C-alpha positions in Angstrom: 128.1 70.2 47.5 124.2 70.0 46.9 121.7 72.4 47.9 120.6 70.2 50.9 124.2 69.7 52.0 124.9 73.3 52.3 121.9 74.0 53.9 122.6 71.3 56.6 126.3 72.8 56.9 124.6 76.1 57.4 122.6 74.6 60.3 125.6 73.1 61.9 127.4 76.4 61.7 124.4 78.1 63.4 124.3 75.5 65.9 128.0 75.5 66.8 128.1 79.4 68.3 125.2 78.6 70.5 126.6 75.2 71.7 129.9 77.1 72.6 127.8 79.6 74.5 126.4 76.9 76.3 129.7 75.0 77.1 131.3 78.3 78.2 128.4 79.1 80.5 128.4 75.9 82.0 132.2 75.9 82.6 131.8 79.5 83.9 129.0 78.2 86.3 131.3 75.5 87.7 134.0 77.7 88.3 131.9 80.0 90.1 130.4 77.2 92.2 134.0 75.8 93.0 134.8 79.1 94.5 131.7 79.3 96.5 132.2 75.8 97.6 136.0 76.5 98.6 135.0 79.8 100.3 132.2 78.0 102.2 134.6 75.1 103.5 137.0 77.7 104.7 134.2 79.7 106.4 133.1 76.5 108.3 136.7 75.9 109.4 136.9 79.2 110.7 133.7 79.1 112.4 134.7 75.8 114.1 137.8 77.3 115.0 136.3 80.5 116.6 134.0 78.1 118.3 137.0 76.1 119.8 138.7 79.5 120.7 135.6 80.7 122.6 135.5 77.4 124.4 139.1 77.7 125.3 138.5 81.3 126.4 135.6 80.1 128.5 137.8 77.1 130.2 140.7 79.8 130.9 138.3 82.3 132.7 136.5 79.3 134.5 140.1 77.9 135.8 141.3 81.6 136.5 138.2 82.0 138.9 138.7 78.6 140.6 142.3 79.3 141.1 141.1 82.1 143.4 139.4 79.5 145.8 141.2 79.7 149.4 141.3 75.8 149.5 143.2 75.7 146.3 145.5 78.6 147.2 146.6 77.1 150.4 146.7 73.7 149.1 144.1 72.2 151.5 143.7 68.7 149.8 140.5 67.7 151.7 138.8 70.9 151.1 140.1 71.2 147.7 138.9 67.8 146.6 135.4 68.6 148.0 135.3 72.2 146.3 136.4 70.6 142.9 134.0 67.8 143.1 131.0 70.3 143.6 132.1 72.6 140.8 133.1 69.7 138.3 129.6 68.4 138.1 128.2 71.9 136.7 130.6 72.5 134.0 129.5 71.0 130.7 131.4 68.5 129.3 133.9 68.1 132.3 135.4 64.9 133.3 137.7 65.9 136.1 139.5 69.2 137.5 143.1 68.6 138.8 145.2 71.0 141.0 148.9 70.0 140.9 152.3 71.3 142.1 155.1 73.2 140.1 156.8 69.6 139.7 153.3 68.1 138.1 152.6 66.2 141.7 148.9 66.1 142.4 147.6 68.2 145.1 143.8 67.2 144.8 141.3 66.6 142.1 137.4 66.6 141.9 137.4 62.7 142.0 139.1 62.7 145.5 142.6 61.3 144.6 144.9 61.4 147.5 147.8 64.0 147.2 150.6 62.5 145.3 148.6 59.8 143.8 150.2 60.6 140.4 151.9 63.3 138.6 151.4 65.3 135.2 154.9 66.5 135.2 155.7 64.4 132.0 152.5 65.6 129.8 153.7 67.7 127.1 150.7 70.2 127.7 152.2 70.6 131.3 155.4 71.5 130.0 154.2 74.0 127.6 152.2 75.7 130.2 154.8 75.8 132.7 157.3 77.2 129.9 155.0 79.7 128.5 153.0 80.9 131.4 150.1 80.7 129.3 146.9 78.3 129.0 147.7 75.1 126.8 145.5 72.5 125.1 146.9 69.1 125.6 147.0 66.0 123.0 144.8 63.1 122.9 145.6 61.1 126.2 143.9 58.5 128.7 143.5 60.6 131.8 145.4 59.3 134.8 142.5 60.6 137.1 139.8 59.0 135.0 141.0 56.0 133.0 139.1 57.7 130.0 139.9 59.6 126.8 140.3 63.1 127.8 141.3 66.7 126.2 143.2 68.4 129.0 143.4 72.2 129.2 146.2 73.4 131.5 146.1 76.9 133.2 148.9 78.1 135.3 148.4 79.6 139.0 150.5 82.2 140.3 151.3 83.1 143.9 151.6 87.1 145.5 154.6 87.6 143.7 153.3 86.6 140.2 155.3 83.5 139.9 153.9 80.2 138.8 153.3 78.0 141.9 151.4 75.4 139.9 148.7 74.2 137.5 145.1 73.9 137.5 143.7 71.4 134.7 140.2 70.9 133.3 139.6 67.4 131.4 137.0 67.4 128.9 135.3 64.5 127.2 136.0 65.0 123.4 132.6 63.2 122.5 130.8 66.3 124.3 133.0 68.5 122.6 132.3 66.7 119.0 128.4 67.4 120.1 129.1 71.0 120.8 130.9 71.6 117.5 128.1 69.6 115.7 125.8 72.6 116.4 128.0 75.0 114.4 125.5 75.7 111.5 127.4 73.7 108.9 125.8 71.9 106.0 124.3 68.5 106.4 127.0 66.7 104.3 129.6 68.5 106.0 132.3 66.7 108.0 134.5 68.2 110.8 137.8 66.6 111.8 140.0 68.1 114.7 143.4 66.7 115.6 145.9 67.3 117.7 149.6 68.1 117.2 150.5 64.5 116.6 147.7 63.9 114.0 145.5 61.9 116.3 141.7 62.6 116.0 139.9 64.5 118.9 136.8 65.0 117.1 135.3 63.6 114.0 131.8 64.4 112.8 129.5 62.6 112.4 131.4 59.4 113.7 133.5 60.7 116.6 133.3 57.3 118.4 134.8 55.3 115.3 137.7 57.8 114.9 138.4 59.0 118.5 142.1 58.3 119.3 143.2 57.2 115.9 145.9 58.6 113.8 144.6 60.0 110.5 146.1 58.5 107.3 149.3 59.9 105.7 147.6 61.0 102.6 144.8 62.9 104.8 147.5 64.5 107.0 149.7 65.4 103.7 146.5 67.0 102.2 145.8 69.1 105.5 149.5 70.4 105.2 149.0 71.3 101.5 145.7 73.1 102.3 147.6 75.3 105.2 150.4 75.9 102.4 147.5 77.2 99.6 145.7 79.3 101.4 143.6 77.0 103.6 141.5 75.3 101.0 142.3 71.9 99.3 140.4 69.0 97.5 141.6 65.8 99.0 140.4 62.3 99.9 138.3 62.2 103.1 138.9 59.8 106.1 136.5 57.4 104.4 138.0 58.0 100.7 135.5 60.0 99.4 136.5 63.2 97.7 136.0 66.4 99.4 136.6 69.9 99.3 138.2 70.8 102.7 139.1 74.1 104.5 141.9 73.9 107.0 142.4 76.3 109.9 145.2 75.9 112.6 144.5 78.3 115.6 147.3 79.6 117.6 147.5 80.9 121.0 146.0 78.3 123.9 145.0 76.1 121.0 148.5 75.9 119.3 149.0 72.5 117.6 145.1 71.9 117.1 144.2 71.4 113.2 140.4 72.0 112.1 139.3 70.5 108.9 135.7 71.1 107.2 135.2 69.0 104.2 132.3 69.3 101.9 131.2 66.5 99.6 132.4 67.7 95.9 129.6 65.3 94.2 126.7 66.7 96.2 128.1 70.5 95.8 127.9 70.0 92.1 124.8 67.7 91.8 122.4 70.6 90.6 125.2 71.8 88.1 125.6 68.4 86.8 121.5 67.7 86.4 121.4 71.2 84.8 124.2 70.1 82.3 122.3 66.8 81.3 119.1 68.9 80.9 120.8 71.4 78.6 122.5 68.5 76.7 119.0 67.0 76.1 117.4 70.4 74.9 120.5 70.8 72.5 120.5 67.5 71.1 116.4 68.0 70.7 116.8 71.4 69.2 119.6 70.1 66.8 117.3 67.3 65.6 114.5 69.7 65.0 116.7 72.2 63.1 118.2 69.2 60.9 114.8 68.1 60.1 113.6 71.6 59.4 116.7 72.3 57.2 116.2 68.7 55.1 112.6 69.9 54.6 113.3 73.3 53.4 116.4 72.2 51.3 114.4 72.0 48.2 114.4 75.8 48.0 117.1 78.3 48.3 116.2 82.1 49.0 119.2 84.3 50.0 117.4 86.6 51.9 115.9 83.8 54.7 119.6 82.4 54.7 120.9 85.8 55.2 118.5 86.3 58.3 119.6 82.9 59.7 123.4 83.7 59.2 122.6 87.1 61.0 121.0 85.6 63.9 123.7 82.8 64.3 126.3 85.7 64.4 124.3 87.3 67.5 124.1 83.7 69.2 128.2 83.4 68.5 128.7 86.6 70.3 126.7 85.4 73.2 123.3 87.4 72.5 120.6 84.6 72.6 117.7 86.9 72.8 118.1 87.6 69.1 115.6 85.7 66.5 115.9 84.9 62.9 112.4 86.5 62.4 111.4 83.8 59.7 107.8 83.4 59.5 105.1 81.8 57.1 104.6 78.1 56.1 107.3 77.8 54.0 110.5 75.4 54.8 112.7 78.3 55.7 109.9 79.7 57.8 109.5 76.5 59.8 113.6 76.2 60.0 113.7 79.7 61.5 111.3 79.1 64.0 113.0 76.0 64.9 116.2 78.1 65.4 114.2 80.7 67.3 112.8 78.0 69.7 116.3 76.6 70.0 117.6 79.9 71.3 114.9 80.7 73.7 115.3 77.4 75.1 119.1 77.7 75.6 118.5 81.4 76.9 115.8 80.2 79.3 118.0 77.5 80.6 121.0 79.8 81.0 119.0 82.6 82.8 117.4 79.4 85.1 121.2 78.1 85.8 122.2 81.7 86.7 118.9 82.4 89.0 119.0 79.1 90.6 122.9 79.4 91.4 122.5 82.9 92.6 119.3 81.8 94.7 121.5 78.9 96.3 124.1 81.0 97.2 122.1 83.7 98.8 120.0 81.3 100.9 123.1 79.5 101.9 125.2 82.4 102.9 121.8 84.0 104.9 121.3 80.6 106.9 125.0 80.5 107.7 125.0 83.9 109.0 121.6 83.6 110.8 122.7 80.4 112.6 125.9 82.1 113.7 124.2 85.3 115.0 121.5 83.1 116.9 124.4 80.6 118.3 126.3 83.8 119.5 123.3 85.6 120.9 122.0 82.5 122.9 125.6 81.9 124.2 126.0 85.5 125.1 122.6 85.7 127.0 123.3 82.2 128.7 126.6 83.2 129.7 125.6 86.2 131.6 122.4 84.8 133.3 124.5 82.0 134.5 127.2 84.2 135.9 124.5 86.4 137.6 122.8 83.3 138.8 126.0 82.1 140.6 126.1 85.4 142.4 122.4 85.2 143.9 122.9 82.3 146.2 122.8 84.4 149.2 119.0 85.0 150.1 116.3 87.0 149.0 118.0 90.2 148.5 120.5 88.3 145.9 117.4 86.9 144.2 115.9 90.4 143.6 119.3 91.7 142.5 119.5 88.7 140.1 115.8 89.7 139.0 116.8 93.2 138.4 120.1 92.6 136.6 118.1 89.9 134.2 115.5 92.7 133.7 118.2 95.1 132.7 119.7 92.6 130.2 116.0 92.0 128.6 115.7 95.7 128.3 118.7 96.0 126.4 118.0 92.9 124.3 114.6 94.5 123.4 116.3 97.9 122.4 118.9 95.9 120.2 116.3 93.7 118.8 114.1 96.7 117.7 117.3 98.0 115.8 117.8 94.6 114.1 120.9 93.9 116.2 122.9 96.4 114.4 123.4 99.4 116.6 121.5 101.5 119.3 122.2 105.0 120.5 124.0 105.5 123.7 121.3 108.0 125.1 118.8 105.2 124.7 120.7 102.8 126.4 121.1 105.2 129.4 117.3 106.2 129.3 116.5 102.6 129.7 117.7 102.7 133.4 117.5 106.3 134.4 114.0 107.1 133.1 112.2 106.0 136.2 114.3 108.8 138.1 113.5 111.6 135.4 109.9 112.4 136.3 108.9 115.3 138.4 112.0 117.0 139.4 115.1 116.8 136.9 117.2 114.4 139.0 118.9 113.1 136.0 120.8 115.1 133.4 122.1 113.5 130.1 124.4 115.5 128.0 126.4 114.3 125.0 126.2 113.7 121.3 124.5 111.1 119.3 126.7 107.9 119.4 125.6 104.8 117.7 127.2 101.6 119.3 127.6 98.1 118.1 125.9 95.4 119.9 128.5 94.1 122.5 129.1 97.8 123.4 125.4 98.2 124.3 125.1 95.1 126.2 128.2 95.9 128.2 127.3 99.6 128.9 123.6 98.7 129.3 124.7 96.5 132.4 127.1 99.2 133.4 124.4 101.6 133.6 122.2 99.2 135.7 124.6 98.8 138.2 125.5 102.5 138.6 121.6 103.3 138.6 120.9 100.5 141.1 123.8 101.7 143.4 122.7 105.4 143.1 118.9 104.5 143.9 119.9 102.3 147.1 123.2 104.3 148.5 123.6 107.3 146.4 122.2 110.5 144.8 118.9 108.9 143.5 118.2 107.8 147.3 117.3 111.3 148.3 115.1 114.0 146.9 118.1 116.3 146.8 120.2 114.1 145.0 121.3 114.7 141.5 123.0 112.5 138.6 124.8 113.8 135.8 125.9 111.7 132.7 128.2 113.5 130.0 129.9 111.7 127.1 132.2 112.7 124.1 133.8 111.1 121.3 137.5 112.1 120.8 140.8 110.7 119.5 143.3 108.8 121.6 147.0 109.0 121.2 147.0 106.3 118.5 144.7 108.2 116.3 141.7 105.9 117.1 138.2 107.3 118.1 137.4 106.7 122.0 134.3 107.1 123.9 134.6 109.1 127.1 131.8 108.8 129.7 131.2 110.5 132.9 128.7 109.6 135.8 128.8 112.2 138.3 126.6 112.0 141.6 125.8 115.1 143.9 123.6 115.9 146.6 123.2 112.6 148.0 124.5 110.9 151.3 128.0 111.2 152.1 130.1 108.6 150.2 133.1 106.5 151.7 135.6 104.0 150.2 134.0 100.6 150.5 136.3 98.2 152.2 135.8 95.3 149.7 134.6 95.3 145.9 131.1 94.1 145.6 130.1 91.8 142.6 128.6 95.3 140.8 132.0 96.7 141.0 133.5 94.0 139.6 130.9 93.5 136.8 131.5 97.1 135.9 134.9 97.2 135.8 135.5 93.7 134.4 132.7 93.8 131.7 134.2 97.2 130.3 138.0 95.9 130.4 137.3 92.4 129.2 134.4 93.1 126.8 135.6 96.5 125.4 139.2 97.0 126.4 138.4 99.9 127.9 139.4 101.6 131.3 137.0 102.3 134.4 137.8 104.5 137.2 135.5 104.8 140.5 136.1 107.8 142.5 134.4 107.4 145.9 134.5 111.2 146.9 132.6 112.3 150.2 130.2 114.5 147.7 129.5 112.0 145.7 130.2 108.8 143.5 132.1 109.7 140.2 132.6 107.1 137.6 134.7 107.8 134.3 134.7 105.1 131.6 137.1 105.5 128.5 136.7 102.7 125.7 137.8 102.4 122.1 135.5 102.6 119.4 135.3 100.2 116.6 135.8 101.3 113.0 132.9 98.9 111.9 130.6 96.3 113.3 132.2 93.7 114.8 130.8 90.1 115.2 129.0 89.3 118.2 131.2 88.2 121.3 130.3 86.4 124.3 129.8 88.6 127.4 131.3 86.8 130.5 131.3 88.1 133.9 133.1 87.0 136.9 131.5 84.1 138.8 133.3 84.2 142.2 130.9 84.8 145.1 131.2 88.1 146.6 128.9 90.7 148.1 127.4 93.5 146.0 
C-alpha cells in the first residue's frame, strides 16, 4: 500500500470512532425523546381522565343536592318541572335534568314534559345505577327529552329508609364537554378522544362535530386495547390515519366504560432531533472531506510521531471523549491535518452538547408549562367553585350579602397566605391568626396553643374557612361578643389506630352568653362539617354546651403534598 493510501486509511480509522459515537448519541437521544413523549402522552391522558373525574364528582354533588328539594322528594310534577327548569340554565353544559320513578317512568324534567311521557327504564346507564346504587355515566344517545346527542349522568335517590326510590339524571352536551377538556393544557398538536363502552366517540379534539356519535375504526379500537394491556401507551394510527403516540386511560367508578386517549404526533415530536441529525451528517461530511484533503496533502511525508499523535487522539474519540485534540501545529501537511481533525472533533462535541442542552431545556420547559397550567386550572376551579357555592347562599338579603363578602374576604386572606408561601404549605398558627388577630388586641381574649404544623394547600383552605365560620359565630353570638368572653384553640399531632398521623384541634369558648342547641343546622355549620369531612376525610364534633361552644376537629395528615383538590361546599339554601 502506498504512503498516501496508508494515510487515507488512517484518516478513515480516525473518523470511524467519532462517527460511531455520533450515531450512538443520536440513538440515545431518540430513545430518551421517545420515553419523554410516551410519558407526556400518558400524563395527558391521566390529566383528561382526572378532569372527567372532577366533572363527574361535581355532577354527583349537584344531583345529590337537587334530590333534597321537597318538590322532587314529594314527586310534585308541576313544582318539580318549574324548579328543574330554573336550575338547568345555571349548570354549564346542561341540556336537561330528569327525575324518574324506580321503573324509569318520567316524573318531571327541566323542559316541562308531562309525567309518564316516556321511560328511561331500558337505558343501560339507568340499569347500572339501579343495580349498583351508585352514579353512572351513559353511552352516546339521542336524548328522549331533547332529541339531541346527550351524555347522561344518572344518580340514585333514596327514601327515608335508605332504599332507592328513583333516579335523577343530568344530560350534558358532548360538544360542551369537548370544549371543557380542550383547556386541559395539552400540547397544540395533541388529539383527545373519549369513547363510551361501545366504542362510540363522545369527544374528539380538535374536530368533535365531525366524529361525535361515530364508532372508532377497528384498528384504532384494537390499538387502545393493546395500549391498556402494555402500560397505557402505544404507537398507533390515529382516526385520520397519521401515526401517533397515544396514552390511554380507562377510569373506574362512575366513569366505568369510558376510554380516554391522548395522541401526540410522532413526526412533530422528533422534528428537532431529525433536524439535528441532518446537521450532524452535514458536519461529519464536511469534516470528512476536509480531513481527506488534508491527508492527501500531507501524504508525501511520513513522520511517525505525528501519526502516533493522530492515532492517540482517534483512540480517545473512540472511547467517547471528544474533548481530546491531536496537538499538531505548524504549517506542515500533518499539522494542517491535525488541525482539521481537531476542528471536526470540536464541531462534533459542540453538536453533541447542543443536542443534549436543547433536549434538556425542551423537556424542562414542557414539564414546567404542564405543571403550571394544571396548578392554575385547579386553583381557578377551586376558587370559582367555592365562590359559586357561597353566592348561592347569599340570595336572602343584606345580611346574607355581608356574610358572603366576609366569607370571600376570608377565602382571599387564605389565598394570600398560600401565595406568599408559593402554594406549598402554610403554618396552622398563621391560618388561625388570620381570622382571630382582630380579637387579640388589648385583653387577651384569644389563646392559641400548639406545636408548629405545616399544612398542604387544601388543608389550609378547608381549615381557614372553618376558622372563619367559628370566629364569625363567636363574634356574633358567642364568647367574642362580650368583654368577658374567651376563646382557646389548642392542637396537637398524634397517631391514630392505623398508625397514620392525625391533627387534633379543639376550639373552646367560655365567658360568653349561654349557649343552646340550635333548632336547625345553618349553612355555616354545614360548611364546617361538610368541608372537613369531604375535603379532608376528617371528623367534626360541635358541642353546644351552656357554658360555651366546643368544636373538636380530627383529620388525617398527608405523608406528602397532594395535588390541589376542588373545594365544593353544599349549595342548598338554608339560614346560617
